C-alpha positions in Angstrom: 0.0 0.0 0.0 1.1 3.6 -0.7 2.3 5.7 2.2 2.4 5.3 5.9 -0.8 4.5 7.8 -2.4 7.6 9.1 -3.7 8.0 12.6 -7.5 8.0 12.8 -9.2 11.3 13.3 -7.6 14.8 13.2 -6.0 17.1 15.6 -8.3 19.8 16.9 -6.1 22.3 15.0 -7.4 20.9 11.8 -11.0 21.7 12.6 -10.0 25.1 14.0 -8.3 25.9 10.7 -11.3 24.8 8.6 -13.6 26.9 10.7 -11.4 30.0 10.5 -11.1 29.6 6.8 -14.9 29.4 6.5 -15.3 32.5 8.8 -12.9 34.5 6.6 -15.0 33.7 3.6 -18.2 34.5 5.5 -16.9 37.9 6.6 -16.0 38.7 3.0 -19.5 37.8 1.9 -21.2 39.5 4.8 -22.6 36.2 6.1 -23.2 36.0 9.9 -23.5 32.3 10.4 -23.8 28.8 8.7 -26.4 26.2 9.5 -25.1 22.7 8.6 -27.2 19.6 8.6 -25.5 16.9 6.4 -23.3 14.2 7.6 -20.2 15.3 5.7 -20.6 19.0 6.4 -21.1 18.4 10.1 -18.1 16.1 10.2 -15.9 18.5 8.2 -16.2 21.2 10.9 -16.4 19.0 14.1 -15.0 15.5 13.4 -18.2 13.9 14.5 -18.0 10.5 12.8 -20.6 7.8 13.3 -22.6 5.2 11.4 -25.6 6.4 13.2 -26.3 8.7 10.3 -27.7 5.6 8.6 -30.9 6.1 10.7 -33.2 8.8 9.2 -35.0 9.2 12.6 -32.9 12.0 14.1 -31.8 15.4 12.7 -28.4 16.9 13.6 -27.4 20.6 13.4 -24.2 22.5 13.6 -24.1 26.3 13.6 -20.9 28.1 12.6 -20.9 31.7 13.9 -19.1 34.6 12.4 -16.4 34.2 15.2 -15.5 31.4 17.6 -16.4 27.8 17.8 -19.4 26.1 16.2 -22.4 25.2 18.3 -23.8 21.6 18.1 -27.6 21.1 18.5 -27.9 17.3 18.5 -29.9 14.4 19.9 -28.8 13.4 23.4 -27.6 10.0 22.1 -24.7 11.8 20.3 -23.6 13.9 23.3 -20.8 11.7 24.5 -19.2 11.3 21.0 -19.6 15.0 20.1 -18.1 15.8 23.5 -14.8 14.3 22.3 -14.6 16.9 19.6 -13.2 20.4 19.9 -16.6 21.9 20.4 -17.6 23.1 23.9 -21.1 24.3 23.3 -23.2 21.2 22.8 -27.0 21.4 23.2 -29.1 18.3 23.3 -32.6 17.0 23.5 -34.2 13.6 24.0 -34.9 12.3 20.4 -36.9 11.4 18.5 -39.4 14.0 19.5 -41.7 14.6 16.5 -43.4 17.6 18.1 -40.1 19.4 18.7 -37.1 17.6 17.3 -34.5 20.1 18.4 -36.4 23.1 16.7 -36.8 25.1 19.9 -33.1 24.7 20.8 -32.1 25.6 17.3 -34.4 28.6 17.5 -32.6 29.8 20.6 -29.3 29.6 18.8 -30.5 31.6 15.7 -32.7 34.1 17.5 -30.0 36.7 17.9 -29.4 36.7 14.2 -33.1 37.1 13.4 -33.3 40.1 15.7 -30.7 42.0 13.7 -31.8 40.8 10.2 -28.5 38.9 9.8 -27.6 36.6 6.9 -27.7 32.9 7.7 -26.0 30.6 5.2 -27.7 27.3 4.3 -26.7 24.7 1.7 -29.2 25.1 -1.2 -27.5 24.1 -4.4 -26.5 21.0 -6.4 -25.6 17.9 -4.4 -27.3 19.2 -1.2 -30.5 18.5 0.5 -32.5 19.8 3.5 -31.8 17.1 6.1 -34.8 17.9 8.3 -38.5 17.6 7.7 -39.8 20.4 5.6 -42.5 21.1 8.2 -39.9 21.6 10.8 -38.0 24.0 8.5 -41.2 26.0 7.9 -41.9 26.2 11.7 -38.3 27.3 12.4 -38.4 30.0 9.8 -41.9 31.2 11.0 -40.3 31.8 14.4 -37.3 33.7 13.0 -38.9 36.2 10.6 -35.9 38.5 10.6 -33.4 36.0 9.2 -32.1 36.5 5.7 -31.4 33.0 4.3 -28.6 32.9 1.7 -27.0 30.0 -0.3 -23.6 29.0 0.9 -23.2 25.9 -1.3 -20.2 27.4 -3.2 -18.5 28.5 0.0 -18.7 25.2 1.8 -18.1 23.0 -1.3 -15.2 25.2 -2.3 -13.5 24.7 1.1 -14.1 20.9 1.0 -12.7 20.6 -2.6 -9.2 21.5 -1.5 -7.8 18.9 0.9 -5.4 19.4 3.7 -2.3 17.4 4.0 -3.9 15.2 6.7 -6.9 14.5 4.5 -4.6 13.6 1.5 -2.7 11.1 3.8 -6.0 9.3 4.5 -7.0 9.3 0.9 -3.6 7.9 -0.1 -4.0 5.2 2.4 -7.4 4.0 1.3 -6.4 4.2 -2.4 -3.5 2.0 -1.5 -5.9 -0.5 0.1 -8.1 -0.4 -2.9 -5.1 -1.0 -5.2 -4.0 -4.0 -3.1 -7.5 -5.5 -3.3 -7.6 -5.1 -7.1 -4.1 -6.6 -7.4 -5.5 -9.8 -5.9 -8.4 -10.2 -8.4 -6.5 -12.6 -10.7 -5.9 -15.0 -7.8 -9.3 -14.8 -6.2 -11.6 -14.9 -9.3 -12.1 -18.0 -11.4 -13.9 -19.1 -14.6 -17.4 -20.2 -13.7 -17.6 -18.1 -10.5 -21.1 -16.4 -10.1 -20.8 -12.6 -10.5 -22.5 -12.0 -7.1 -19.7 -14.2 -5.6 -17.1 -12.1 -7.4 -18.5 -9.0 -5.7 -18.6 -10.7 -2.3 -15.0 -12.0 -2.7 -13.7 -8.6 -3.7 -15.3 -7.0 -0.6 -13.6 -9.6 1.6 -10.3 -8.9 -0.1 -10.7 -5.1 0.5 -11.5 -5.7 4.2 -8.5 -8.1 4.5 -6.3 -5.3 2.9 -7.3 -2.9 5.7 -10.5 -1.2 4.5 -13.0 -0.3 7.2 -15.8 -1.0 4.8 -16.5 -1.6 1.1 -20.0 0.0 0.8 -19.7 0.6 -3.0 -18.9 -2.3 -5.2 -20.5 -2.3 -8.6 -19.5 -3.7 -12.0 -20.5 -6.1 -14.7 -19.3 -9.1 -16.8 -20.5 -10.1 -20.3 -19.2 -11.3 -23.6 -16.9 -8.8 -25.2 -17.9 -6.0 -22.8 -20.7 -4.8 -20.7 -23.7 -2.5 -21.2 -24.5 -1.5 -17.6 -22.3 -0.7 -14.6 -24.8 0.1 -11.8 -27.1 -3.0 -11.6 -26.8 -5.5 -8.7 -24.9 -8.6 -9.5 -26.6 -11.8 -10.6 -25.7 -15.5 -10.4 -24.4 -15.5 -14.0 -21.1 -17.3 -14.0 -17.9 -15.7 -15.4 -17.4 -17.1 -18.9 -14.6 -17.4 -21.4 -14.6 -14.2 -23.5 -16.2 -12.0 -20.8 -15.0 -8.6 -19.9 -15.2 -8.1 -16.2 -15.3 -4.6 -14.6 -15.3 -3.9 -10.9 -15.6 -0.3 -9.5 -15.2 0.2 -5.8 -15.6 2.9 -3.1 -13.8 1.5 0.0 -13.5 3.6 3.1 -10.9 4.2 5.8 -11.5 6.6 8.7 -14.4 8.1 6.8 -12.6 8.8 3.5 -13.3 7.1 0.2 -11.3 5.7 -2.7 -13.2 5.4 -6.0 -11.7 3.7 -9.0 -12.3 0.7 -11.2 -10.4 -2.0 -13.2 -11.2 -4.1 -16.2 -10.1 -7.7 -17.1 -10.8 -10.1 -19.9 -11.7 -13.6 -18.9 -9.6 -16.2 -20.8 -9.3 -14.1 -23.9 -9.9 -10.6 -25.2 -11.3 -9.7 -28.6 -9.9 -6.9 -30.7 -12.9 -4.6 -30.0 -12.4 -4.8 -26.2 -8.6 -4.4 -26.6 -9.2 -1.3 -28.7 -11.7 0.2 -26.3 -9.3 -0.4 -23.4 -6.4 1.2 -25.2 -8.4 4.4 -26.0 -9.7 4.6 -22.5 -6.2 4.2 -21.0 -4.9 7.0 -23.2 -7.9 9.2 -22.4 -7.3 8.6 -18.7 -3.7 9.7 -19.2 -4.8 12.8 -21.1 -7.0 13.7 -18.1 -4.2 13.1 -15.7 -1.8 15.2 -17.7 -4.4 18.1 -17.9 -5.0 18.1 -14.1 -2.9 21.1 -13.3 -3.6 24.2 -11.2 -5.2 26.9 -13.4 -6.9 24.5 -15.8 -10.6 23.9 -15.4 -12.8 20.8 -15.1 -14.0 21.6 -18.6 -10.3 21.4 -19.8 -10.0 17.9 -18.3 -13.3 16.9 -20.0 -12.2 18.2 -23.3 -8.7 16.6 -23.1 -10.3 13.2 -22.4 -13.1 13.6 -24.9 -10.6 14.3 -27.7 -9.0 10.9 -27.2 -12.4 9.1 -26.7 -13.6 10.5 -30.0 -11.1 8.2 -31.8 -13.6 5.5 -31.1 -16.8 7.1 -29.8 -18.0 10.4 -31.0 -20.7 10.6 -28.3 -18.0 10.6 -25.5 -19.8 7.8 -23.7 -22.8 10.0 -23.1 -22.4 9.6 -19.3 -22.5 13.3 -18.6 -19.2 13.7 -16.8 -15.8 12.1 -16.9 -14.8 12.2 -13.2 -15.4 14.2 -10.1 -14.1 15.2 -6.7 -13.4 12.7 -4.0 -13.1 12.8 -0.2 -15.6 12.0 2.6 -18.1 11.2 -0.1 -17.7 8.8 -3.0 -18.5 11.6 -5.3 -18.0 15.2 -4.5 -17.9 18.5 -6.4 -16.6 19.4 -8.9 -17.6 17.5 -12.1 -15.3 17.0 -15.1 -18.0 18.1 -17.6 -18.5 20.5 -20.4 -20.6 22.7 -18.1 -18.2 22.9 -15.2 -15.6 25.7 -15.3 -14.3 25.2 -11.8 -10.7 26.1 -11.7 -8.4 23.4 -10.5 -6.3 24.2 -7.4 -3.4 22.4 -5.8 -4.4 19.7 -3.4 -7.8 19.0 -5.0 -8.4 15.2 -5.0 -10.1 14.0 -8.1 -11.2 11.0 -10.0 -10.3 10.8 -13.7 -13.1 8.6 -15.2 -13.5 8.5 -19.0 -16.0 6.1 -20.5 -16.9 5.2 -24.1 -19.4 3.2 -26.1 -18.3 0.6 -28.7 -19.6 -2.5 -30.6 -23.2 -3.4 -30.3 -24.4 -1.4 -27.3 -21.3 -2.1 -25.2 -19.5 0.4 -23.0 -16.2 0.5 -21.0 -15.2 2.7 -18.0 -11.8 3.4 -16.5 -10.9 5.4 -13.4 -8.0 6.6 -11.4 -7.6 8.8 -8.3 -5.2 11.7 -8.2 -4.1 14.8 -6.3 -3.7 18.0 -8.3 -0.1 19.3 -7.8 1.8 22.2 -9.3 4.4 19.9 -10.8 1.8 17.5 -12.3 -0.8 15.1 -10.9 0.1 12.8 -8.0 -1.5 9.4 -8.5 -3.2 7.9 -5.4 -4.4 4.7 -7.1 -1.8 2.3 -8.6 -2.0 3.0 -12.3 -3.8 0.3 -14.3 -1.9 -1.9 -16.8 -1.7 -0.2 -20.3 -3.1 -3.3 -22.0 -6.3 -5.1 -21.1 -5.3 -7.8 -18.6 -6.4 -11.4 -19.3 -7.1 -13.7 -16.4 -8.5 -17.2 -15.9 
């Protein structure tokens, strides 16, 4: 695996720096506070990391003021864990409480802003959602008529796009684990193995390599290629002439890797070899274009130019990669519509895809860090020719 094993969690100074960076941007925009509700945004500013988010029963709130530490307004069941964070002001209620699920406590926190007509930032844009009942939100706003609600999607996502050194260390570690699991595929997969067993075996390999979890394992296997990469696996056995693709998002300490690999089973036909070659070179074009000052559109166009050698539609997937971190997919998107400027220490996936043959497709993906001297690979680069196994 790449790099030394990182310690779990972060020093309190990491969260203090994130908060101060946010507050500087808030001051420049005249924003007096942020209200955060999603798992990743709450964790970004506090370090609060738990699988309890899987339950939709309880809402969780963190308020970032213009100055000083954030305030947590959370169910009592999370008080002990949040108490280990750098936050000192933690307000709790016995939840669930459908008639008042933390709303009165949250009202008390926000009331001073309402009284002065202050601006409260809330995530309102793409890849966000209101993680509280709409009725509760309406009741909260009715009790705070002076608040001026503004969208801070760009502010928060912009902060999260650029990773700290400590975050990159975790991402390098989990990408090393994913690479080690993929390296074992030729020895743990076999002709005739049901595809659902292939998925299960790969998950076990990832856990054995040191992943905390492998929540995202998708892929496909079919003769000469595949037509779909998001369906659940079936009991169809691997067959001679299949192309197998596995795409994984493994996690370690709350950070994801996200990349895939392709193999031919027994033999590879010329069409599959050609598709793989074009994709490998398109991936390299994306890696080479991933420099500070370029845009996500620049990456998209660099990859699309190579893909067009075989597929004029560009695979028609919509984007050719994205951000990576605490979520499997984060902003930005490598797409024709995204002019986000690349900055040093962004962590990205480079993910070209193409269509070929009779309704077939192929996808390839690597994980990188944007650096001034050229992209730094986090995943172990795939072989330049389609590997044949079995």
